[in-house]
C-alpha positions as CSV (number, residue, x, y, z in Angstrom):
1,M,25.9,20.3,-20.9
2,S,25.4,17.1,-18.8
3,Q,22.3,16.7,-16.8
4,L,22.2,16.6,-13.0
5,K,21.5,13.0,-11.9
6,L,19.0,12.7,-9.0
7,K,17.4,9.7,-7.3
8,L,13.8,10.2,-6.3
9,A,11.9,7.6,-4.1
10,A,8.1,7.6,-4.1
11,A,5.1,5.3,-4.5
12,S,3.7,4.9,-8.0
13,Y,0.7,7.2,-7.5
14,D,-1.1,8.3,-10.6
15,R,0.2,11.9,-9.9
16,M,3.8,10.6,-9.7
17,L,3.7,7.9,-12.4
18,P,4.5,10.2,-15.4
19,L,7.9,10.9,-13.8
20,R,8.5,7.1,-13.6
21,T,7.4,6.4,-17.2
22,G,9.2,9.4,-18.6
23,D,6.0,11.1,-19.9
24,V,7.2,14.1,-17.8
25,R,10.9,14.9,-17.4
26,P,12.3,17.7,-15.2
27,E,14.4,20.1,-17.2
28,G,18.1,19.7,-16.7
29,I,17.7,16.6,-14.5
30,D,18.3,12.9,-15.3
31,L,15.8,11.5,-12.8
32,D,16.1,8.0,-11.4
33,F,12.6,7.2,-10.1
34,V,12.8,4.5,-7.4
35,A,9.3,3.1,-6.9
36,I,8.7,1.8,-3.3
37,E,5.1,1.1,-2.7
38,H,5.3,0.8,1.1
39,V,6.0,4.4,2.0
40,R,7.0,3.6,5.6
41,E,10.2,2.1,4.1
42,I,10.9,5.3,2.2
43,F,10.5,7.4,5.4
44,D,12.7,5.0,7.4
45,R,15.5,4.9,4.8
46,M,15.4,8.7,4.1
47,G,15.1,9.6,7.8
48,A,17.9,7.4,8.9
49,T,20.6,8.1,6.3
50,A,19.2,10.6,3.8
51,E,19.6,7.8,1.3
52,F,17.8,9.5,-1.6
53,D,18.4,12.9,-3.2
54,V,14.6,13.5,-3.1
55,A,11.9,11.4,-1.6
56,E,8.3,11.3,-0.6
57,F,8.3,12.0,3.2
58,S,6.1,12.4,6.2
59,S,5.0,15.9,6.6
60,T,5.0,15.8,10.4
61,E,8.5,14.2,10.5
62,Y,9.8,16.9,8.2
63,I,8.3,19.8,10.1
64,G,9.2,18.2,13.4
65,R,12.8,18.0,12.3
66,I,12.9,21.7,11.2
67,G,11.2,22.8,14.4
68,R,13.9,21.1,16.4
69,G,16.8,22.6,14.4
70,D,17.5,19.6,12.1
71,R,18.5,21.1,8.7
72,T,19.1,17.8,6.8
73,F,16.2,18.4,4.4
74,V,14.3,21.1,2.6
75,A,10.9,20.4,1.1
76,L,8.9,21.1,-2.1
77,P,5.3,22.2,-1.6
78,V,4.2,19.0,-3.4
79,F,1.8,16.7,-1.5
80,P,1.6,13.3,-3.1
81,S,-0.6,11.8,-0.3
82,R,-3.6,13.5,1.3
83,V,-6.5,11.7,2.9
84,F,-9.5,12.7,5.0
85,R,-9.2,10.5,8.1
86,H,-12.7,10.5,9.6
87,G,-13.2,7.0,8.1
88,F,-10.2,5.5,9.8
89,I,-11.5,5.6,13.4
90,F,-12.7,2.1,14.4
91,V,-14.4,1.6,17.7
92,N,-16.0,-1.1,19.9
93,C,-19.7,0.1,19.7
94,N,-20.4,-1.4,23.1
95,R,-18.1,1.2,24.7
96,I,-18.0,4.1,22.2
97,A,-21.1,5.6,20.6
98,E,-19.9,9.2,19.9
99,P,-16.6,11.0,19.8
100,K,-16.5,12.1,23.4
101,D,-16.8,8.5,24.5
102,L,-13.1,8.1,23.4
103,E,-12.0,10.1,26.4
104,G,-10.0,8.0,28.9
105,K,-10.0,5.0,26.6
106,R,-7.3,2.7,25.3
107,I,-6.7,3.5,21.6
108,G,-4.4,1.7,19.3
109,T,-2.3,3.5,16.7
110,A,0.5,2.2,14.5
111,L,2.7,5.1,15.4
112,Y,1.8,8.0,17.8
113,T,3.8,10.5,15.7
114,Q,2.3,9.3,12.4
115,T,0.8,12.2,10.4
116,A,-2.6,10.4,10.1
117,A,-2.8,10.0,13.9
118,L,-2.0,13.6,14.4
119,W,-4.8,14.7,12.0
120,I,-7.3,12.4,13.7
121,R,-6.5,13.6,17.2
122,G,-6.6,17.2,15.9
123,V,-10.0,16.8,14.3
124,L,-11.4,15.0,17.3
125,A,-10.2,17.8,19.7
126,S,-11.0,20.8,17.5
127,D,-14.1,19.7,15.8
128,H,-15.8,17.4,18.4
129,G,-14.4,18.7,21.7
130,V,-12.8,15.4,22.7
131,D,-10.3,15.7,25.6
132,L,-7.6,13.2,24.7
133,S,-5.4,13.9,27.7
134,G,-6.6,10.8,29.6
135,V,-6.3,8.4,26.6
136,T,-3.8,5.6,26.8
137,W,-2.2,5.1,23.4
138,V,-1.2,1.6,22.5
139,Q,1.4,1.7,19.7
140,G,2.2,-1.1,17.3
141,A,1.4,-2.5,13.8
142,V,-2.2,-3.0,13.0
143,Q,-2.1,-6.1,10.9
144,V,0.8,-8.0,12.5
145,A,2.5,-8.2,15.9
146,G,5.4,-5.9,16.6
147,A,6.4,-2.4,15.5
148,H,5.3,-0.3,12.5
149,G,8.5,0.1,10.6
150,A,11.7,1.6,12.0
151,P,10.9,5.3,12.3
152,S,13.3,8.0,13.6
153,P,11.1,11.0,14.2
154,P,12.3,13.8,16.6
155,S,11.2,13.3,20.2
156,L,8.0,15.0,21.3
157,L,8.3,17.9,23.7
158,R,5.8,16.3,26.1
159,Q,5.3,12.5,26.1
160,P,1.7,11.1,25.9
161,R,0.5,8.2,27.9
162,L,1.9,5.6,25.6
163,E,2.3,1.8,25.8
164,I,4.3,-0.1,23.3
165,N,2.4,-3.2,22.2
166,D,4.6,-6.1,23.0
167,S,1.7,-8.5,23.7
168,G,2.5,-10.7,20.7
169,S,-0.8,-9.7,19.1
170,S,-1.5,-7.1,16.4
171,L,-3.7,-4.1,17.2
172,D,-6.4,-5.7,15.1
173,Q,-6.3,-8.8,17.3
174,L,-6.4,-6.6,20.5
175,L,-9.4,-4.7,19.2
176,D,-11.2,-7.9,18.2
177,A,-10.6,-9.3,21.7
178,G,-11.8,-6.2,23.5
179,E,-8.3,-5.4,25.0
180,I,-8.3,-2.0,23.4
181,D,-11.4,0.2,22.7
182,A,-10.5,1.7,19.3
183,V,-7.9,1.9,16.5
184,I,-7.0,5.0,14.5
185,G,-4.6,5.5,11.6
186,T,-4.3,4.5,8.0
187,R,-5.6,0.9,7.9
188,V,-9.0,-0.9,8.1
189,P,-8.6,-3.5,10.8
190,A,-9.6,-7.0,9.6
191,C,-11.9,-7.5,12.6
192,Y,-14.1,-4.7,11.2
193,R,-15.3,-7.1,8.6
194,R,-16.0,-10.0,10.9
195,N,-16.9,-8.6,14.3
196,K,-20.3,-6.9,14.5
197,D,-19.2,-4.9,17.5
198,I,-16.4,-3.1,15.6
199,V,-17.8,-0.2,13.7
200,R,-16.7,3.1,12.2
201,L,-17.1,6.1,14.6
202,F,-18.5,8.0,11.6
203,P,-20.5,5.5,9.6
204,D,-21.3,7.9,6.8
205,Y,-17.8,9.2,6.8
206,P,-17.8,10.6,3.2
207,A,-20.7,13.0,4.1
208,V,-18.8,14.0,7.3
209,E,-15.6,14.6,5.4
210,R,-17.3,16.6,2.7
211,D,-18.9,18.8,5.3
212,Y,-15.6,19.2,7.1
213,Y,-13.9,20.4,3.9
214,R,-16.7,22.8,3.0
215,R,-16.5,24.4,6.5
216,T,-12.8,24.5,6.9
217,R,-11.2,24.2,3.4
218,I,-8.9,21.6,5.0
219,H,-7.9,18.6,2.9
220,P,-5.5,16.8,5.2
221,I,-1.9,16.5,3.9
222,M,0.0,13.3,4.8
223,H,3.2,13.5,2.7
224,L,5.3,16.1,1.1
225,V,8.5,15.8,-1.1
226,A,11.8,16.3,0.8
227,M,15.1,17.1,-0.8
228,R,18.5,16.8,0.8
229,R,19.6,20.3,1.8
230,D,23.2,19.7,0.6
231,V,21.8,18.8,-2.9
232,H,19.6,21.9,-2.8
233,E,22.4,24.2,-1.8
234,A,24.7,22.8,-4.5
235,H,22.1,23.0,-7.2
236,P,19.5,25.6,-6.1
237,W,17.8,25.6,-9.5
238,A,16.9,21.9,-9.3
239,A,14.0,22.4,-6.8
240,A,12.2,24.7,-9.2
241,S,12.7,22.2,-12.1
242,L,11.4,19.4,-10.0
243,Y,8.4,21.4,-8.7
244,K,7.5,22.3,-12.3
245,A,7.8,18.6,-13.4
246,L,5.7,17.4,-10.4
247,V,3.0,19.8,-11.2
248,A,3.0,18.7,-14.8
249,A,2.9,15.0,-13.7
250,K,-0.2,15.7,-11.6
251,E,-1.9,17.6,-14.5
252,H,-1.2,14.6,-16.7
253,A,-2.8,12.3,-14.2
254,L,-5.9,14.5,-14.0
255,A,-6.1,14.5,-17.8
256,M,-6.0,10.7,-17.9
257,L,-8.6,10.5,-15.1
258,R,-11.0,12.6,-17.3
259,I,-10.9,10.4,-20.3
260,E,-14.6,9.4,-20.6
261,V,-14.7,6.9,-23.5
262,A,-12.7,4.2,-21.8
263,P,-12.2,4.7,-18.0
264,R,-8.6,4.3,-16.9
265,Y,-9.3,3.1,-13.4
266,L,-11.1,0.2,-11.7
267,L,-14.0,2.4,-10.4
268,P,-17.4,1.4,-11.7
269,W,-18.9,4.9,-11.0
270,L,-15.8,6.9,-12.0
271,Q,-17.7,9.5,-13.9
272,R,-20.0,10.1,-10.9
273,D,-17.0,10.4,-8.6
274,I,-15.4,12.9,-10.9
275,E,-18.5,15.0,-11.0
276,E,-18.7,14.9,-7.2
277,M,-15.1,15.8,-6.9
278,D,-15.5,18.8,-9.2
279,E,-18.5,19.9,-7.2
280,V,-16.7,19.8,-3.9
281,F,-13.2,20.9,-4.8
282,G,-13.4,22.7,-8.1
283,P,-11.2,22.0,-11.1
284,D,-8.1,21.0,-9.1
285,P,-8.8,18.6,-6.2
286,W,-5.1,18.2,-5.4
287,P,-3.3,21.6,-5.5
288,Y,0.4,22.0,-4.9
289,G,2.0,25.2,-3.6
290,V,1.8,27.0,-0.3
291,E,-1.0,29.5,-0.8
292,A,-3.4,27.0,-2.3
293,N,-2.9,24.9,0.8
294,R,-2.7,27.5,3.4
295,P,-5.8,26.4,5.5
296,T,-4.5,22.8,5.5
297,L,-0.9,23.7,6.3
298,E,-1.9,26.1,9.1
299,A,-4.1,23.4,10.7
300,L,-1.3,20.9,10.4
301,M,1.1,23.4,12.1
302,R,-1.5,24.2,14.8
303,F,-2.1,20.5,15.6
304,M,1.7,19.9,15.8
305,V,2.1,22.7,18.4
306,E,-1.0,21.5,20.4
307,Q,0.3,17.9,20.4
308,H,3.8,18.9,21.4
309,Y,5.7,18.0,18.2
310,I,7.2,21.5,17.9
311,P,7.4,24.4,20.4
312,A,5.8,27.1,18.1
313,A,4.4,27.5,14.7
314,L,6.9,28.0,11.9
315,P,6.3,30.5,9.0
316,L,5.1,28.3,6.1
317,E,7.2,30.1,3.6
318,T,10.4,29.1,5.4
319,L,9.5,25.4,5.0
320,F,9.4,25.1,1.3
321,V,11.5,25.7,-1.8
322,G,11.0,25.5,-5.5
323,E,7.6,27.1,-6.1
324,S,9.0,30.4,-7.5
């Protein structure tokens, strides 16, 4: 019997790499792994034309589409990228000393609808009581002038106070010059390393993030794995095969991480990091599946409602396929 040919686009994370190398193969599927390291490109290509059969995809863009009736994709409860974002809030310390000082300020973000930005706003509002209604958001690329990719997310139900940065300068340059008060998102602005007035809002962000996780059990999810709905409906067994393979690939990566004799990664204190990871998260720091991620997924959904991405929360079980 011939195998189903599927093209999957994703970055070469350690938890995805075994699918690229062939160390893990999904049963019944001839998988063409397309490695694209700049994931915004994957999102733009998948979102615009559904170019790939399966792809790493923005969690907020996927849920936003479903919430507005777009049935182009289904998703597997596989989360290749998840990042605590407390450490990605950079501020001018002459204007901002604590979270509530962000109220009414001009804040740069690569893309207002970006999942990382949603998480940061949600955490600031829910955990620190920050009223963001008076903030002016300045949208544009952090490192270069112009836009951040070519996204096509669904329109928000209520528009924020948003300016498109057409100044000819990057957000990094605007922050360095004092033309905006802060930058949030996924990148460390270059001026942080050269301008003493640009600091992290949470200097000891690892401690803040550990405390956040212990209190909430939330480990922010950035990306999931989207599958074209027509492919899923034509081959309904394929989602379960892919899910099983993606879980196996992650377990392979964890096994490689734990090789003690000759560390596989360029981290001088890798063993200490592993021990800390186990102490905080337990044996699986990166679980897949709906139930294991319920607190995080429910928080993501709540923030999307509060920030006007979708009109109401969606049942989590209706968003995902392949787990059983």
